C-alpha positions as CSV (number, residue, x, y, z in Angstrom):
1,M,88.6,107.2,100.3
2,M,87.3,110.5,99.0
3,D,86.7,112.0,95.6
4,Q,87.5,115.7,95.5
5,S,86.2,116.0,91.9
6,T,84.5,119.4,92.5
7,D,87.5,121.1,94.1
8,R,88.8,123.0,91.1
9,S,88.0,123.9,87.5
10,A,89.6,125.4,84.5
11,E,89.4,128.8,86.4
12,W,92.5,127.8,88.4
13,V,94.5,130.7,86.9
14,T,92.1,133.2,88.7
15,H,92.2,131.3,92.0
16,G,95.9,130.7,92.1
17,A,96.6,131.8,95.6
18,D,93.9,129.6,97.1
19,L,95.1,126.7,95.0
20,A,98.7,127.1,96.1
21,A,97.7,127.4,99.7
22,R,95.7,124.1,99.5
23,F,98.6,122.4,97.7
24,Q,101.0,123.5,100.5
25,Q,98.6,122.2,103.1
26,D,97.4,119.0,101.6
27,G,100.3,118.0,99.4
28,V,97.9,117.1,96.6
29,V,95.2,118.9,94.6
30,V,93.3,118.2,91.4
31,V,93.0,120.9,88.8
32,R,90.3,120.5,86.1
33,G,90.5,121.3,82.4
34,V,94.2,122.4,82.3
35,L,95.0,120.9,78.9
36,D,92.9,121.3,75.7
37,D,92.3,118.7,73.0
38,A,95.2,119.9,70.8
39,Q,97.7,119.6,73.7
40,L,96.4,116.2,74.6
41,A,96.7,115.0,71.0
42,Q,100.3,116.2,71.0
43,L,101.0,114.2,74.2
44,A,99.3,111.1,72.8
45,E,101.6,111.3,69.8
46,A,104.6,111.7,72.1
47,V,103.5,108.6,74.1
48,D,103.2,106.6,70.9
49,E,106.7,107.7,69.9
50,N,108.0,106.7,73.3
51,L,106.4,103.3,73.3
52,A,107.7,102.6,69.8
53,E,111.2,103.7,70.8
54,P,111.9,103.4,74.5
55,G,114.7,105.4,76.1
56,P,117.8,103.9,77.8
57,W,116.1,103.9,81.3
58,A,112.8,102.3,80.2
59,N,111.3,99.4,82.3
60,D,108.6,96.8,81.9
61,Y,107.2,95.8,85.3
62,T,104.8,93.1,84.2
63,P,106.1,89.5,84.4
64,T,106.2,87.4,81.2
65,D,103.3,85.3,82.3
66,G,101.1,88.3,83.3
67,T,98.4,90.0,81.4
68,G,98.4,93.6,80.2
69,R,101.6,95.6,80.5
70,F,103.0,98.1,83.0
71,F,105.6,100.2,81.2
72,G,107.7,103.1,82.5
73,D,110.2,105.5,81.0
74,Y,111.6,108.9,81.8
75,V,113.9,111.8,80.7
76,N,113.0,111.7,77.0
77,W,111.9,115.3,76.7
78,E,114.9,116.3,74.8
79,R,114.3,113.8,72.0
80,I,110.5,113.8,72.0
81,D,109.0,117.1,71.0
82,G,105.6,116.6,72.5
83,Y,107.0,116.1,75.9
84,R,109.3,119.1,75.5
85,Q,106.6,121.4,74.4
86,A,104.3,120.5,77.2
87,A,107.0,120.7,79.8
88,L,108.5,124.1,78.8
89,H,105.5,125.9,77.3
90,G,101.9,126.5,78.0
91,P,99.7,125.6,81.0
92,L,101.8,123.0,82.8
93,P,104.8,125.3,83.7
94,E,102.3,128.1,84.4
95,L,100.5,125.8,86.9
96,A,103.8,124.8,88.4
97,R,104.7,128.5,88.8
98,T,101.4,129.2,90.5
99,L,101.8,126.3,92.9
100,L,105.4,127.0,93.8
101,G,105.1,130.8,93.8
102,E,108.3,131.2,91.8
103,T,109.9,130.5,88.4
104,P,109.9,126.7,88.1
105,R,112.9,124.6,87.0
106,F,111.9,121.5,85.0
107,F,113.3,118.3,86.4
108,H,112.1,115.6,84.1
109,E,109.0,113.8,82.7
110,H,108.0,110.3,83.6
111,I,105.6,108.1,81.6
112,L,103.7,105.2,83.2
113,V,101.4,103.2,81.0
114,K,99.2,100.5,82.3
115,E,97.5,98.7,79.5
116,R,94.1,97.1,79.8
117,D,94.0,94.0,82.1
118,T,97.2,95.0,83.9
119,H,97.2,93.7,87.5
120,E,100.4,95.3,88.7
121,I,100.0,97.7,91.6
122,T,102.2,100.7,92.1
123,P,103.3,100.3,95.7
124,W,102.9,103.0,98.4
125,H,105.9,105.3,98.1
126,H,106.9,108.9,97.8
127,D,109.1,110.2,95.1
128,E,111.8,112.4,96.6
129,P,114.0,109.5,98.0
130,Y,114.3,108.1,94.5
131,Y,115.7,111.3,93.2
132,C,119.2,112.9,93.1
133,I,117.8,116.1,94.6
134,D,116.6,117.6,97.9
135,G,114.4,120.6,98.2
136,A,111.1,121.6,99.8
137,A,109.7,123.5,96.8
138,N,108.6,120.9,94.2
139,V,105.6,119.6,92.3
140,S,104.7,116.7,90.1
141,L,101.9,117.4,87.5
142,W,100.2,114.0,86.7
143,V,98.4,114.0,83.4
144,S,96.3,111.1,82.2
145,L,95.4,110.8,78.5
146,D,92.5,108.4,79.3
147,P,89.5,108.8,81.6
148,V,90.3,107.2,84.9
149,P,87.5,106.3,87.3
150,R,88.1,106.8,91.0
151,A,88.4,103.1,91.6
152,A,91.4,103.0,89.2
153,G,92.9,106.3,90.3
154,V,96.1,107.1,92.2
155,E,95.5,107.3,95.9
156,F,97.3,110.0,98.1
157,I,97.7,110.4,101.8
158,V,96.7,114.0,102.5
159,G,99.4,115.9,104.5
160,S,101.9,113.1,104.4
161,H,104.5,115.5,102.8
162,R,104.5,117.3,106.2
163,W,105.3,114.2,108.3
164,G,109.0,115.0,108.4
165,R,109.7,111.4,107.4
166,R,111.5,109.9,104.4
167,F,110.9,106.4,103.2
168,V,113.2,103.9,101.5
169,P,112.2,103.6,97.8
170,R,110.5,100.4,96.7
171,K,111.0,98.6,93.4
172,F,107.9,98.7,91.2
173,V,108.5,95.2,89.8
174,D,108.3,93.3,93.1
175,H,107.7,96.0,95.8
176,V,110.9,95.1,97.6
177,S,112.6,98.0,99.4
178,Y,115.9,99.2,97.9
179,V,117.7,98.6,101.2
180,S,116.6,97.3,104.6
181,D,118.1,100.2,106.5
182,A,119.5,103.6,105.8
183,R,120.3,106.6,108.0
184,G,117.6,109.2,107.7
185,F,115.2,106.9,106.0
186,E,112.7,104.3,107.2
187,L,110.7,101.5,105.5
188,V,107.3,102.4,104.1
189,P,104.7,101.2,106.6
190,D,101.9,98.9,105.7
191,I,99.5,101.6,104.7
192,D,96.8,99.2,103.5
193,S,96.6,97.7,107.0
194,E,96.2,101.2,108.6
195,R,94.0,103.0,106.1
196,D,91.6,104.2,108.8
197,R,94.5,106.2,110.4
198,H,94.9,108.4,107.3
199,E,92.9,110.7,105.1
200,I,93.3,109.0,101.7
201,V,92.0,110.7,98.6
202,S,91.6,109.6,95.0
203,F,90.1,111.3,91.9
204,A,87.9,110.5,88.9
205,I,90.0,112.0,86.1
206,E,89.1,113.2,82.6
207,P,91.7,113.9,80.0
208,G,92.9,117.5,80.5
209,D,92.7,117.3,84.2
210,V,95.9,117.5,86.3
211,I,96.8,116.0,89.7
212,A,99.5,118.1,91.4
213,F,101.3,116.5,94.3
214,H,104.5,117.1,96.4
215,Y,107.5,114.8,96.0
216,R,107.0,113.7,99.6
217,T,103.3,112.9,99.4
218,L,102.7,109.2,99.8
219,H,100.8,107.6,97.0
220,S,99.9,104.3,95.3
221,A,97.9,103.1,92.3
222,P,96.0,99.9,91.4
223,G,96.2,98.1,88.1
224,T,93.6,98.5,85.4
225,A,92.2,94.9,85.5
226,G,88.6,94.9,86.6
227,R,88.8,98.7,87.3
228,M,88.7,100.4,83.9
229,P,87.9,99.2,80.4
230,T,90.9,100.9,78.7
231,R,94.6,101.4,79.2
232,R,95.8,104.3,81.4
233,R,98.5,106.5,79.8
234,A,99.9,108.9,82.4
235,I,102.7,111.3,82.3
236,S,104.2,113.2,85.3
237,F,105.9,116.5,84.6
238,R,108.1,117.3,87.5
239,Y,109.2,120.8,88.6
240,L,111.5,122.3,91.2
241,G,111.9,125.5,93.1
242,S,115.0,127.5,93.7
243,D,115.9,125.6,96.9
244,A,116.6,122.4,95.0
245,R,120.1,121.0,95.5
246,F,121.9,117.9,94.1
247,A,121.9,115.1,96.6
248,T,123.2,111.5,96.9
249,R,121.4,108.5,98.2
250,P,122.4,105.1,99.7
251,W,121.1,103.5,96.5
252,L,121.2,104.3,92.8
253,H,119.2,107.5,92.4
254,S,116.6,108.0,89.8
255,P,117.1,109.3,87.2
256,P,120.7,108.0,87.3
257,Y,122.3,111.3,86.3
258,D,126.1,111.5,86.4
259,P,128.0,113.4,87.6
260,I,126.4,114.9,90.6
261,D,127.9,117.6,92.9
262,P,126.1,117.2,96.2
263,G,124.8,120.4,97.8
264,Q,125.1,122.5,94.6
265,P,122.1,124.1,92.9
266,L,120.7,122.6,89.7
267,D,122.2,125.3,87.5
268,D,122.5,122.9,84.6
269,E,121.1,122.7,81.1
270,R,119.5,119.3,81.9
271,F,117.1,121.2,84.3
272,P,116.0,124.4,82.5
273,L,114.4,127.3,84.2
274,V,110.9,127.9,82.6
275,T,110.9,131.6,82.3
276,A,108.5,132.1,79.4
């Protein structure tokens, strides 16, 4: 496990070509100092609003007899202004444009909050098979509102987005695969039993930093219990390139948008082009 904490700084705008090349090669990069205090405060307010009034697709992944809380929700940007402003204006879409090399299309935001003393692990997975889209040009921008030590950080397998493999999604509540078999997909291997075969990285994160990763980059995350003294409020802002097309899956895709016209571009008001 490696910490690439010195890889990038707030000067990412002036080193965009190098950053984009590394993102394409590794499938994950950390970018320091992207958001300022005012932007973080706006997102913190948005998270509070979201927790107080969850959306229709919200989930609690912690069992009733567990400690802490693992909460997830997504696609609330149209009703929560803090998410909308961050997604469509300012440094996040600019960073997405830099990494993709083209005008990004916003897909959705996804909040994952692990309160203090949460034991639930986010299982090894990659995101694309959950989604109703296919496309090679994409990026998730993972923002934490709390300091995250490396021991509590998300782990990524470097280069796994280039394996040419797609894995069946797993449920966060019990880590069970959605299906046991599906054409074009395979079950996620037992990564923890073969860690020495992979280059696995994690990052110590401060508020304002961003982890950018590809939808096919395998990743996992531990709970907060015994690893950090505070909760971990994280929001992923997900963007797409012009090659994105609607797709169907052998399971209920996420987000469960309806209707979907497979093979068609996402020329839809639900997925705005970020041109400003």
